[in-house]
N, C-alpha and C positions, 0 to 999 in steps of 0.2 A: 429647253427640253428637246431631246433627240427623238425623231420619228422612227417607228419601227420599219425595218426593211420590208419591201414588198416582194423581194426575190423568192423567198420560200413559198409564198402563195402562188406566184407565177409558175414556179417549177412543179408544184403540186397539180395545178390545173393543166399544165402541159402533159404531165404523166397520165392523168385521167383521160385527156383527149386522145393520147396515143392508144391507151387500152380500149377505149370506146371504138376507135377506128379499126383496131385489129379485130374486135368482136364483130363489128358491122361487116367487115370484109369477109370473114369466115362464114358468117351467117348468109351473106349475099351469095357466096359461092356454093354453099350446100343447099340453100333453099328452105330449110325447115329446122326446127329445134331437134327433131329426131335424127336427121342426117348430121346435124352439128354434133350431137352426142356421139354418133358413130365415128365421125372424123376425129373427135378428141380421143376416143378409144384407140383408134388406129395410130394416132400420133404418139400417144403415151404408152401404148402396149398394154393398157389396162381395160377395165370395163366399168362404165357407170351404171349398168344394169346387169348384175351378175347372174340372175336366173329369170327364166320365163316359164309360165305355166305351159304344160303339154296336156292336151285333151286326150284322155284315155276313154275307151269304150269297153265295158264288160261284155265279153262274148259268151262265155260258158264256164261251167266248172271244168276242171282238168283232173281226170281220174284214171291215169294209165294203168294203175294196179288194182282197180276195183270194178264195180258193176256200172259205173257211170251215173249214179243216182245223186249227184251233187247239185241239184236244183239249178240246172242250166238256164231255165227261163228267168231266174232272178238275178243273173250275173249283171245285167244292165243297171240294176238298182244300186250297185256298189260304185257307180260312176255318174249317178243322176244329180249330184249336188245337194241331195236332201239327206240330212242326218237321220231321219225317222224311218228310212228304208234300208234294206240290207240284202246281201247274198249270204246264204248259209250252207254249211256242210251238211251231210247226212247226220242223223242222230246216232252217235256211237255210245256204246256202254262204257267204254274206257278210252284211254288215249290211243292214238294211232300206233304208237310204237309197240304197245302191248298186243296189238292185233297182228303184228308182223307185216304191216303195210308201210311202204316207204313214205307215203304222204298223199295229200290231195291239194288241189290249188284252184285259184280263180284266174282264168285266162283273160288277158287284157290286150286291146289293140290300140296302138298309137297312131294308126292311120297310114303311116309310112315309116321307113327306117329313120329313127331319130336317136340322137345322143341324149340320154336322160341321166341326170346327175343324182336326183333324189326321188324317192317314192314315199309318200306318207299314207299310212294305213290307220283308219279310225275304226274302233270296234267297241261295242257295248258288252263284249264277252272277253275281257282281257285275260292274259295269262297263257296264251298259246304261243308256240314257237314257230317262226316262219323265216324265210329268206325270199329275196327276189331273184327270179331266173329270167333269162332272155333268150330269144331264138328268132330265126328268120321265117318260120312257118307256124301257122296256128296249130299244126299237129306235132311240132317239135322238130328236132330235139331242142331242149332248153339247157342252158348252162347257168350256174350260179353267178350273179353279178353283185351280190352283197353278202355280208356276214349274216349268220343266224342271229335273231334277236327274239326276246320275249316281248310280245306285243302288249302294250298297255292300252289306255284309252285312246291315245294318239301316239304313233311311233313313226319316226322318219328313218328310212333306210338310205344310207349313202351308197351309191352304185359306182362301180369301177368298170371301165371299158364296156359300157352298156349302150352300144349302138345297135338297135334292133327295132323291128316293128311290133313284135309280140313279146309280152311280159307275163309272168305268172307270179302271183303271191303264193308261194309254195309252203304249205303248212305241214310240219312233220310231227308235231305233238300238240294235242288239244289242251294240255295242262290239266286243270281240274274241271274242264268243261266236257259235257257230253256232245256238244255241238258248238261250232264257232260261227259268229256273225262277222262279216266284213261290211261295215256300214258305209264307208266311203274310201276311195283310193284316189289320190292326186299325185301328179308328177311335175317336176321342173327340170328344164334343160340347163 
């Protein structure tokens, strides 16, 4: 009876040893798994971690066409990480568009100029229409960086060319609501 050849096993083990050596060398040069991941990203032109959370802080309501009664003191509740708290608009008798007012918003601070790719808005008063706007100053001017969307329970806005420090959830129509709640706003770069 003929013995099986050991050469395939030797070649397999040699290949595994080469791969282990390459991994060990790259890890030794970069010093950590995080740096290793970044090195792989640079080498491949890709990304192993496509998005990172960006911490936003609710600053105030943004009401350039009104009286400024948009519950400024509650703006921080829209970024506190708790679903049971919220920022709210004034109580309107009908939608903003029928009032002849262009809109109201929630002013957010990213802490520094950041490239943001998505903003997610959570609300317990769905049905309102909003877009995300961005600008270099807390007083504006702000420019649209997303499309308008009807906000559901949780709605994610995809941003374009959105490198700024200040962002506004700009509400243009309350839908069937007399008042809108923004329970939580999160962002990713």
